[in-house]
VEXDREN-506050 format. One record per residue: residue in one letter; z, y, x of N, C-alpha, C, O in turn. Coordinates in steps of 0.05 Angstrom, whole numbers, padded with zeros to 5 digits, always signed. Example, Ala and Ser with C-alpha at 12.3 -4.5 7.8 and 13.67 -1.06 7.14 Angstrom:
BEGIN
A+00156-00114+00264+00156-00090+00246+00156-00066+00264+00169-00066+00285S+00142-00045+00257+00143-00021+00273+00157+00001+00258+00161+00023+00268
This chain:
BEGIN
M-00701+00284+00252-00687+00283+00227-00657+00283+00231-00647+00268+00248T-00643+00299+00217-00614+00301+00220-00601+00290+00195-00611+00291+00173N-00577+00280+00199-00561+00270+00177-00543+00293+00167-00526+00302+00182T-00548+00302+00143-00532+00324+00132-00507+00315+00118-00490+00332+00111K-00503+00289+00114-00479+00279+00102-00456+00281+00121-00458+00270+00143Q-00434+00294+00114-00411+00296+00131-00390+00277+00123-00385+00272+00099K-00376+00267+00142-00353+00249+00136-00330+00266+00128-00324+00287+00140S-00316+00258+00107-00292+00272+00099-00268+00261+00115-00269+00239+00126A-00248+00277+00116-00224+00269+00130-00212+00245+00116-00213+00242+00092P-00200+00226+00132-00188+00202+00119-00166+00210+00100-00151+00229+00105K-00166+00197+00077-00146+00202+00057-00120+00186+00063-00121+00165+00074A-00098+00198+00055-00073+00184+00058-00071+00162+00037-00083+00165+00015P-00058+00141+00043-00055+00119+00023-00040+00129-00002-00023+00147+00000T-00048+00119-00025-00035+00127-00050-00012+00108-00057+00004+00116-00075H-00010+00085-00045+00011+00066-00051+00021+00052-00025+00006+00051-00005R+00046+00043-00026+00056+00026-00004+00058-00003-00014+00063-00008-00038A+00054-00021+00004+00056-00050-00003+00082-00060+00009+00089-00055+00032F+00097-00076-00007+00122-00087+00001+00122-00117-00004+00110-00127-00023H+00135-00132+00014+00142-00160+00009+00169-00160-00004+00188-00150+00008V+00172-00172-00027+00197-00172-00042+00207-00201-00045+00193-00218-00056R+00231-00205-00035+00245-00231-00038+00270-00228-00055+00284-00207-00052E+00276-00247-00071+00300-00246-00088+00325-00249-00070+00325-00263-00050G+00346-00235-00078+00371-00238-00065+00385-00264-00072+00379-00276-00092K+00405-00272-00056+00419-00296-00062+00437-00293-00086+00449-00271-00090N+00439-00313-00102+00456-00314-00126+00450-00290-00145+00468-00278-00156G+00425-00282-00147+00417-00261-00165+00424-00233-00154+00423-00213-00169G+00430-00231-00128+00437-00205-00116+00412-00188-00113+00390-00196-00120K+00417-00165-00101+00395-00146-00096+00373-00159-00079+00380-00172-00059G+00348-00154-00085+00326-00165-00070+00321-00150-00044+00333-00129-00039F+00305-00162-00027+00298-00151-00001+00270-00140-00002+00251-00155-00008W+00266-00114+00003+00240-00101+00003+00232-00094+00031+00245-00078+00045T+00210-00106+00041+00201-00102+00069+00173-00089+00067+00155-00101+00056P+00169-00065+00079+00142-00053+00078+00123-00069+00095+00129-00077+00118I+00099-00075+00084+00080-00092+00098+00052-00081+00098+00034-00092+00110G+00047-00058+00085+00020-00046+00085+00018-00023+00067+00038-00011+00059A-00007-00016+00060-00013+00007+00044-00038+00002+00027-00053-00017+00033A-00042+00019+00007-00066+00017-00010-00077+00045-00016-00062+00064-00017W-00104+00046-00019-00117+00071-00025-00133+00067-00051-00148+00047-00054A-00129+00084-00070-00144+00083-00096-00173+00091-00091-00178+00109-00075H-00191+00077-00104-00219+00084-00103-00224+00111-00116-00209+00118-00135D-00244+00126-00107-00250+00152-00118-00255+00151-00148-00249+00170-00163D-00267+00128-00158-00274+00127-00186-00250+00117-00203-00252+00115-00227G-00227+00111-00190-00203+00102-00204-00204+00073-00214-00187+00065-00229N-00224+00058-00205-00227+00030-00215-00220+00009-00195-00231-00013-00196G-00202+00014-00177-00194-00006-00158-00179+00006-00134-00174+00030-00133F-00173-00012-00114-00158-00004-00090-00170-00018-00066-00181-00040-00068N-00167-00005-00043-00170-00019-00017-00142-00024-00008-00126-00005-00007I-00136-00048+00001-00109-00055+00009-00109-00065+00038-00125-00082+00045Q-00092-00054+00054-00088-00062+00082-00061-00075+00084-00041-00062+00081I-00060-00101+00090-00035-00115+00093-00032-00122+00123-00049-00135+00135D-00010-00113+00135-00005-00117+00163+00008-00144+00168+00006-00155+00190V+00023-00155+00148+00036-00181+00151+00033-00195+00124+00037-00183+00103M+00026-00220+00124+00022-00235+00100+00047-00253+00095+00053-00271+00111P+00062-00247+00073+00086-00263+00068+00080-00291+00059+00059-00296+00047L+00098-00310+00065+00095-00338+00057+00109-00344+00032+00104-00364+00019D+00128-00326+00024+00143-00330+00000+00147-00303-00014+00138-00283-00004G+00159-00304-00037+00164-00279-00051+00139-00268-00064+00121-00283-00071K+00137-00242-00066+00114-00229-00079+00107-00203-00064+00123-00193-00049I+00083-00193-00069+00074-00168-00058+00075-00148-00081+00064-00153-00103V+00087-00125-00076+00090-00104-00096+00077-00078-00085+00083-00071-00063L+00060-00065-00101+00049-00039-00094+00064-00017-00109+00067-00019-00134R+00073+00003-00095+00088+00025-00107+00078+00051-00097+00069+00054-00074T+00079+00072-00114+00072+00098-00105+00095+00108-00087+00118+00101-00093P+00090+00124-00067+00111+00134-00050+00131+00152-00065+00122+00166-00084K+00156+00152-00058+00175+00170-00069+00170+00198-00058+00157+00201-00038D+00180+00218-00072+00177+00246-00062+00186+00249-00033+00207+00240-00026G+00169+00261-00017+00175+00265+00011+00170+00241+00029+00174+00243+00053E+00161+00219+00018+00156+00195+00033+00126+00191+00036+00111+00196+00018Q+00117+00183+00060+00089+00177+00065+00082+00149+00056+00099+00131+00059A+00058+00144+00047+00050+00118+00038+00043+00099+00061+00045+00075+00057G+00034+00109+00083+00024+00091+00103+00038+00093+00130+00031+00079+00148
């Protein structure tokens, strides 16, 4: 018996994950890339890979800018 199901090529991430901390005295915040996310095929969720877990601030998911890779 053979398996006729073929694996598809890995998809590129659809979003980048950033650790965002507020700047001092209301200044510009610090955005550090920490991972990536892939949208589910059915559009109802994400798989998220975080390489570093921040202890403060927040995690923000953003779509990549033109010409930028997500992962």
